[in-house]
VONU-148898 format. One record per atom (N, C-alpha, C): residue in one letter; x, y, z. Coordinates in steps of 0.02 Angstrom, whole numbers, plus 32768, in hexadecimal, padded with zeros to 4 digits. Each point is the difference from the previous one (the first is absolute). Layout:
BEGIN
AXYZ...
END
This chain:
BEGIN
M79D53B338E82M8038801D8025M7FEE8044801BP80188010803AP7FF08042801CP802180377FD8P7FE1803A7FFDP801D80377FDAP804180178021R802C80177FD2R803F801A801AR7FF580438023L802A800D8031L7FFD803F8025L801F80377FD6N7FD780317FF0N801680397FD9N80188037802EL804180098005L801C8033802DL7FF280467FE8A7FFA80097FBFA7FF380437FE6A7FBC801A8016S7FCE7FD57FFCS7FBC80158016S7FFF800C804BA80267FD88027A8001800A8049A802080428012F803580147FDFF8020803F800FF7FD5803B7FEAR7FDA7FF77FCAR7FD480367FEBR7FC7800B8032A7FEA7FCB8021A7FCB80078032A801980208041L80427FFE800CL801C801E803CL800A804A7FF6S7FE48027802ES800480497FFBS803180198034L803080277FEAL8032801E802CL7FF9804B7FFDR8005801F803AR7FFC80498004R80378017802FT802A802B7FEAT803980198028T7FF38044801DT7FC880207FF1T7FEF8042801AT7FC27FFC802AP7FF58031802DP7FC37FFE8029P7FC280037FD5A7FCB7FE3801BA7FC07FFF7FDDA7FE480467FFCS7FE780127FC7S7FE380427FF6S7FB98001801AQ7FE9803B800EQ7FBC80098018Q7FD1800B7FC5Q7FCC7FDA7FFDQ7FD080037FC9Q7FBF801D801AP7FDC80247FD6P7FC1801D8016P7FCD7FC9800EL7FDD800A8036L7FCE7FCF8014L7FB980187FF1L7FF2803F8008L7FBD801A7FF7L7FFE802A7FC0S7FC780137FEFS7FF8802B7FC7S801680478010Q800780297FCCQ80198044800BQ7FCF802A8029K7FC07FF47FF8K7FCE80258025K80027FF1804AI80057FC08011I80047FEC8047I80438014801EA80357FFB7FD7A804280118019A8004804A8010A7FDD802B7FDAA80018047800EA7FDB800F8041A7FCB7FD9800FA7FDA800C803DA80237FE6803DV801F7FC57FF9V80247FE18038V80487FF57FEBP802B8031800AP80457FF87FE6P80277FCB8024K7FF17FF0803EK80267FCE8025K7FF47FBA7FE6L7FC77FF57FE0L7FF07FBE7FE6L800E7FFA7FB6A802580307FE3A800B7FFF7FB8A802B7FC77FEBT80367FF48025T802F7FCC7FECT80117FD4803AV80117FC37FF2V80177FD08032V803D7FDD7FE4P802F7FEA8028P803B7FDD7FE6P7FEE7FBA7FE8V801F7FED7FC9V7FF67FBD7FE6V80277FCF802BA7FE47FC48008A80217FCD8029A80447FEF7FE4R80327FF7802BR80447FF17FEBR800B7FB57FFER802C7FED7FD4R80137FBA7FFBR80437FF58024F80077FC7801FF803D7FF18025F803A7FF97FD0Y803A80178017Y803F7FFB7FDCY800080287FBES7FCF802C7FF7S7FFE80267FC2S7FFB804B800AD7FE780178039D7FF58047800CD8036801A802EN800F803F7FFBN802F8022802DN7FDB8016803EL801B7FF0803AL7FDE800F803FL800780488014T803080247FE6T800980468013T7FD0802C7FD9P7FDA802B8021P7FD080297FDCP802380327FD4E7FDF80107FC8E801C802F7FD1E7FF280478017N8032802A8000N7FF780468015N7FDB80277FCAN7FD480298017N7FDA802B7FD4N802080447FFEN8024800F7FCBN8024803F7FFBN7FD3803D7FFAN7FC37FF47FE4N7FD380387FF7N7FE9801C8043N7FF07FD28030N7FE980188041N803880208027N803D7FE77FFBN8038801D8025N801180467FE8D7FF5800E7FC0D800F80427FE7D7FD080348019D7FC07FEA800AD7FCE80318015D8006800F804AQ80177FCF802AQ800280098048Q8043801C8016A7FFE80298033A803E801D801CA801C7FD08033P803E80098014P801D7FD48034P7FD780038040S7FFF7FC58023S7FD67FFB803DS801C802D8037S8041800C8002S801C80298035S7FE980487FFBE7FF180177FC1E7FEA80457FF9E7FB680088012L7FD77FCC7FF0L7FB98005800EL7FEE7FEB8047A802B7FDC8023A7FEF7FE88043A7FFD803A8031P7FCB80048028P7FFC80368031P80317FF58039P801380358021P802F7FF98039P7FE07FD78038R80287FD4801ER7FE77FD58036R7FFC80268041S7FCD7FEF8027S7FF880208041S802D7FDF8034E8000801C803CE802B7FE68036E7FE97FBA8014E7FBE7FF48000E7FE77FBE8014E80177FCB7FCEE7FFE80117FBEE80177FD07FCFE804A7FF28007E802880328010E80477FF5800AE800D7FD4803DV7FD9800A8035V80077FD6803CV7FEF7FB87FF0V7FCB7FF77FD7V7FEC7FBB7FEEV80367FDF7FD6S801D80277FD1S80357FE37FD7S803E7FEE802AL8010802B8030L80397FF1802CL7FF37FC18029S7FC27FF98019S7FF07FC48028S80027FC17FD6Q7FEB80067FC1Q80057FC67FD4Q80487FED7FF3Q802A80337FF6Q80477FF37FF6Q801F7FDF803DQ7FED8018803CQ80197FE2803DQ7FE87FB88007H7FC27FF47FEBH7FE57FBC8003H80287FD17FD3K801380187FC5K80287FD77FD3K80457FF1801FE801D80338020E80417FF4801FE7FFB7FCE8039D7FCA80038027D7FF77FCF8036D7FF87FBA7FE4N7FDD7FFA7FC8N7FF87FBD7FE2N80447FE57FE8L8028802C7FE3L80427FEA7FEAL802B7FEB803BY7FFB80248038Y80277FEE803BY7FE87FBC801BA7FBE7FF47FFFA7FE67FC08017A80187FC77FD3L8002800C7FBFL80187FCC7FD3L804A7FF1800DN80278033800EN80467FF58011N80087FD6803FR7FD4800C8031R80027FD8803DR7FF07FB77FF1L7FCF7FF57FD3L7FEF7FBB7FEEL80397FDE7FDBE802480257FD9E803A7FE37FDFE80357FEA8032L800980268035L802F7FEC8035L7FEA7FBF8020V7FBE7FF9800AV7FE67FC1801DV800D7FC67FD1A7FF8800C7FBFA800C7FCA7FD0A80487FE98000Y802F802E800EY80467FEE8002Y80167FE68044G7FD17FF9802FG80117FE68041G801C80328031L7FF880417FF3L80188034802DL7FC88016802EK801280298031K7FD0801A8030K7FEB80477FECP7FC480087FE5P7FED80437FE8P7FF080308039F7FEF7FE6803BF7FED802B8037F803580018037D803D7FFD7FECD80388004802FD80038046801EA80148003803FA800380428021A8033802E7FDFE80327FE37FDFE8032802A7FDFE7FE8801B7FBDE7FCC7FE17FE4E7FE680177FC1E7FD98041800AE8001802A7FCDE7FDB803F8003E7FB87FF47FEAG7FD4802D8012G7FBB7FFC7FEBG7FCF7FFB8039H80177FF5803EH7FD27FFD8038H7FF48046801BK7FC180128003K7FEF80458013K8011800E8049Y7FEF7FD1802CY800C80098047Y80347FD1801CG801D7FD67FD6G80327FD18018G7FE17FC48022L80287FCD800AL7FE87FC3801FL800B8002804CP7FD17FE38027P800980008049P80397FD28014S801E800F8036S80367FD6801BS7FE27FC48024L801F7FC77FF4L7FEA7FC2801EL802B7FEE803CP7FE57FE08034P7FBB7FEA8007P7FD1803A8010L7FC07FF97FEFL7FD08034800CL7FF28009804AP7FF0803C8017P7FEC80098046P7FC07FD9800FS7FF77FF0803ES7FC67FD68013S7FBE80237FF1E7FFE80438006E7FC080227FF4E7FED80037FB7L802F7FF17FD2L7FF180007FB9L7FEF7FBA7FE6H80067FCD8028H7FEF7FBD7FECH7FB57FF58005K7FE37FDD7FD0K7FB87FF77FFFK7FE67FD8803BD80297FD3801AD7FEB7FD8803AD800B80238042H802380388000H800E8024803FH7FED804A7FF9R7FCC800E7FDAR7FED80467FF6R7FD9801D803AY7FE87FD5802FY7FDF8016803BY802F7FFE803CD7FED80218035D80287FFF803DD80037FB9801BD803A7FED801DD80097FBC8017D7FD07FEF8039V7FF38030802CV7FD17FF48037V7FB97FF97FE4M7FEF80297FCEM7FBE7FFC7FE2M7FF37FBB7FE1G80317FE87FDAG7FF87FBE7FE1G7FF97FC98033Q802780028035Q7FFC7FCB8033Q7FBE80028026I7FEB803C8014I7FC280068027I7FC37FEF7FD5T800280127FC0T7FC77FF07FD4T7FF77FB67FFAR80367FDA7FFDR7FFA7FB77FFBR7FED7FE18042L800E80218037L7FE77FE78040L7FB5800C8007L7FE680337FDEL7FB8800C8000L7FDA7FD07FD2M80247FE17FD2M7FE07FD67FCDM7FE37FC1801FK7FC57FED7FE8K7FDF7FC28015K7FE97FDB7FC2D800B7FBE8000D7FEA7FD57FC9D801F80147FBEG803B801E8002G802280127FC2G7FE3803B7FDBK7FD48027801FK7FE080397FDFK802B803F800CL803280087FD6L802D80388008L7FDF80427FEES7FD480017FCES7FDF803E7FECS7FD5801B8039K7FDE7FD58025K7FD880178039K802D801B8037A80397FDF800BA802F80198033A801C80447FEBQ800B800B7FC1Q801880417FE8Q7FCB80368009R7FC17FEF7FF5R7FCA8031800DR7FFB8010804AD80077FCD802AD7FFF800D8049D803A802D8014M803B7FF47FE4M8039802A8011M7FF680477FE9A7FE180097FC5A7FF180447FE9A7FD08024802FM7FCF7FDB801AM7FD1801F8030M802280118042I802F7FD58015I8024800D803EI802A80407FF8L802380067FC9L8029803C7FF5L7FD6803E7FFAN7FC67FF97FE0N7FD4803A7FFAN7FE580168044H7FF27FD0802DH7FE980128043H803780218028L803E7FE87FF8L803880208023L800D80467FE5R7FF580097FBFR800D80427FE2R7FCC80348017T7FC37FEB8008T7FCA802F8013T7FF78006804BS80247FDB8028S7FF980048049S8027803C801BP7FEC8019803AP80268038801FP80437FE98019P802E802E800CP80427FED801BP7FFA7FDB8042P80277FCB800AP7FFB7FDA803EP801E8026803BK7FE97FED803CK801A801C803EK802F7FCB801FL803F800E8000L80327FCF8017L7FFF7FF9804BN80147FC48017N80067FF18047N804A7FFF8012P8018802D802CP804880018011P80177FBF8020A7FD47FDA8020A80147FC1801FA800E7FCA7FCCR7FE480067FC5R800B7FD07FCBR801880247FC1P803F80117FFEP801A80277FC7P80037FD67FC1L7FFF80237FC8L80057FDF7FBFL80497FF07FF0I800A7FE17FC8I80437FED7FEAI802A803F7FF5P80407FFE8010P8029803C7FF4P800280147FB6G7FFE80417FF5G7FFF80197FBBG7FBB80087FE3A7FCC7FF48026A7FBC80087FE6A7FF0804A7FF7P7FD980117FCCP7FEE80477FF6P7FD080188035A7FF580418001A7FD3801E8030A7FB87FE87FF5P7FD780008034P7FBB7FE77FF8P7FD880277FCCN800E80417FF8N7FDA80277FCFN800E7FEA7FB8F80397FE17FF3F80137FEC7FBDF7FEC7FB87FF0L7FEC7FD98031L7FEF7FBB7FF3L7FC47FF77FD1P7FC880258009P7FC97FF67FD1P801080157FB9L8032802A7FF6L801280157FBDL80217FC77FD8D801D7FD08023D80207FC77FDFD7FE77FC08022P7FC97FE37FE7P7FE37FC68023P802E7FC37FFEV802A7FFA7FCCV802E7FC67FFEV803280048039T801B803C800CT802D800A8039T7FDB7FF68042Y7FC280168002Y7FD57FF6803BY7FFD7FB68011L7FF27FD67FCEL7FFB7FB8800BL80437FE28013R803580167FE0R80427FE58010R801580118047V7FF4803E8016V801380158043V7FD97FD88034A7FC07FF47FF3A7FD77FDB8031A80187FB88007I80117FE07FC8I80157FBA8003I80467FF9801ED802E802B7FEBD80457FFB8019D80048013804AS7FD280288019S800380158046S7FEE7FC8802FV7FD27FD47FEBV7FEA7FC9802DV801F7FBD7FEBA802C80007FCEA801E7FC17FEAA80317FE88035P7FFC7FC08014P802F7FE68032P80457FF57FE2L80328005802AL80457FF67FEBL80157FB68002V7FDF7FD9802BV80137FBA8009V7FC17FD68002K800B7FBF7FFAK7FCB7FCF800BK801A7FCB8030I7FD37FDB801EI80137FCE8032I7FFB7FBB7FE0R80397FDD7FFER80037FBC7FE7R80037FCF803AG7FDC7FC97FF8G80007FCC8034G80217FC07FE8F80307FE78026F80237FC27FF0F7FE77FCA8030R7FE07FCD7FE5R7FDE7FCE8029R80337FD48023G7FF47FF78042G80277FD28028G804280198019L8016803C7FEBL804180188015L7FFF801F8045A7FC58011801AA7FFB801D8043A7FFD7FCC8037G7FFE7FC07FEDG7FFD7FCB8032G7FB87FEE8010G7FF57FBE8006G7FBC7FEA8010G7FD080087FC7G801880047FC2G7FD480077FC6G7FE780477FF4R801A802F8026R7FEA80457FF7R802780227FC8N7FDF80337FE3N801F80267FCAN802F8035801CL8036800A7FDEL803080348012L7FF5803B7FD1E7FE98037801BE7FF0803B7FD8E803E802B7FF7V800B80147FC1V803B80267FEDV7FEA80397FD2P8016803D800AP7FEF80367FD2P80297FFA7FBFA7FE080127FC8A80207FFE7FBEA7FF080407FDBP8030801E7FE0P7FF2803F7FDDP7FD57FF57FC2L7FDF80357FEAL7FD47FFE7FC6L801980307FCBA7FF67FEC7FC1A8011802C7FC9A7FC980367FF8A800C802E7FD2A7FD180397FF9A7FBC7FE77FE8R7FFD7FD47FCFR7FC07FE77FE8R7FDD7FD68034Q80267FD98026Q7FE27FD98036Q7FE3802C8036R802280358011R7FE7802E8033R7FBF80207FEAR7FFE80177FC0R7FC380217FE7R7FC67FCE7FFAR800F7FC37FEDR7FCB7FCF7FFBR7FE27FF18044T802B7FF88032T7FE67FF28044T7FD7803B801AA8016803D7FF4A7FDB803A8017A7FBC80057FDFF7FFD7FF57FBEF7FC080077FDEF7FD07FC78012V801B7FC5800DV7FD57FC98017V7FE180128043W80268020802CW7FE480178040W7FCA80357FF3I800B802C7FD0I7FCE80337FF1I7FC07FE07FE6L80067FCD7FD4L7FC57FDF7FE7L7FDB7FDB8037D80247FE48031D7FDE7FE1803AD7FD980338028A801C803B8008A7FDC80348024A7FC480197FD8V800580007FBDV7FC880167FD7V7FC67FCF8006Q800F7FBF8004Q7FCA7FCE8007Q7FDB80088042K8021801B8033K7FE0800A8040K7FD880418004R800A802C7FCFR7FDA803E8000R7FB77FF37FEFK7FD58028801CK7FB97FFA7FF2K7FF1801A7FBAS7FD77FDA7FDES7FED80157FBDS7FCA80368004K800880337FD6K7FCF80387FFFK7FCB7FF67FCBG7FFD7FC67FE3G7FCF7FF27FCCG801D7FD17FCDS7FDD7FF87FCAS80167FD47FCBS801080297FC2G80287FE37FD4G801280247FC3G80487FF17FEDR801180127FC3R80437FF37FE7R8034802B8023K7FED803A8019K8030802F801CK800C7FF7804AM7FDD7FD28020M80057FFB8048M80447FE48016F80177FCB7FDFF80407FE38013F803A80317FF4P800680217FC7P803680317FF8P7FFB80398032T7FC480148011T7FF880368030T80197FEC8045R7FF17FC28014R80187FE98041R804C7FF98002V801D7FEA7FC8V804A7FFB7FFDV801F80458006A7FE480317FDDA801B80448003A7FF9801D8046E7FC87FF48020E7FF780198045E80317FE08030E800F7FC07FF6E80317FDE802BE8046801C7FF5I801180117FC2I8041801E7FF2I800680448021I7FCA80277FFEI800180418022I80077FF6804BA7FDF7FCD801BA80067FF28048A80487FEB8012V80227FDC7FD2V80457FED800DV802C803E8003V7FF7802E7FD2V802A803D8000V7FF2802A803EE7FC280028016E7FEE8028803BE800F7FDC8041G80157FC07FFEG80117FDB803DG7FC57FE38023R7FC67FF97FDFR7FC47FE68021R7FF37FB77FF0S80297FE17FD6S7FF37FBC7FEBS80217FCE8030G7FE27FC48004G801B7FCC802AG803D7FDE7FE1V801280117FC2V803B7FE37FE0V803F80158025W8000803B801EW803A80168027W800D7FD2803BD7FCB7FE7801FD80097FD28038D801F7FBE7FEAK7FEC7FE77FC4K801D7FC27FE7K804B800A7FF2R801080387FE4R8047800D7FF1R802980048041A7FE680238031A802480058040A80077FBC8022Q7FCC7FD57FFAQ80047FBE801FQ80347FD47FDEV800580037FBDV80327FD87FDCV804680188012H800A80418003H8043801A8011H80127FEF8048K7FD08001802CK800E7FEF8046K80137FB78006L7FDC7FD57FDDL80117FB88002L80437FF27FDFG801080257FCBG80417FF77FE1G80388015802DT7FF680358026T80348016802FT800A7FCD8037A7FC87FE08016A80057FD08037A80207FBF7FE9T7FF97FED7FC1T80197FC07FE9T804280057FD9R801E803A8000R803E80067FDAR803A7FDB8021A7FFA7FF18040A80357FDA8021A80037FB87FE7N7FC97FE87FE3N80007FBB7FE6N802C7FF97FC2L801580377FE3L802C7FFB7FC5L80447FE38012M80138001803FM80407FE68015M7FFE7FB4800BN7FC77FE17FF6N7FFB7FB78006N80297FDF7FC9N80277FCE8012N802A7FDE7FCFN7FD77FDC7FCCQ7FC77FE48014Q7FD67FDD7FD0Q7FE180307FCEI7FF1803D8016I7FE280327FD3I803280167FCCK803F80038012K803380177FD1K80067FD27FC4N7FEE7FC08008N80037FD17FC9N7FC8800D7FCDF7FC8801D8017F7FC8800E7FD3F800780437FDEL8024802F801EL800480447FE6L803A80067FCE
END
């Protein structure tokens, strides 16, 4: 038969300790005198038997004075650091409060809530603050007209070279026979703002109308030409396409990455000075529009318009 379980012997083998473990000497007295830090080490504690709170040593507390009396006065830099740490704690508490509002389904960043240093912007945002419209509208349109094969970065480099050429060029000499758009700045101020320089050149030669042809309405299978107004973007696109056609006809002064932007910039300067052939195209379109405006009274045309 198996031996009976003796509970008395089992309880005697179990050691219980209700006080913290005492420190016992580890080294001899000779070594301990030479190395006082290695004299004693704490005995390993047993689970559920030792007190986790350290025992206060009354002997050491009696010998030492209060820390407030021995602490040296803090400098201004230390006070600033302590204030910054306190502010950092307050900011963390404020952030935690905001997160609690989110947990409860509230809006922590409401305009009526306090805590915004500069306040929230009013919506909708202005066009110049939007990431997709941070550039001038004419600049964005003309840059994409310069683009070939989808290489927008190359078109942007060409536009930067064009603006740099306009900025470093001398003031243009205007032609009284071909005035610029009303409200244009003086010629001396145009190189100071190359974006305005480009805008003035394009808007000055942009046509106001285009000629539409309606097949068979003129009789005998002929087209009936009718003038139609253009929007602002359409006018600028037509003007810059004419400028690019004139650039292709210019003689090349050599090869290189900068030759095409240089020729475009020179053509823009020629437009402002009234020396470009784009003015003749504009005058021809306006003259034809004036001649064909009587066709708008055609009854068949009214059905299309």
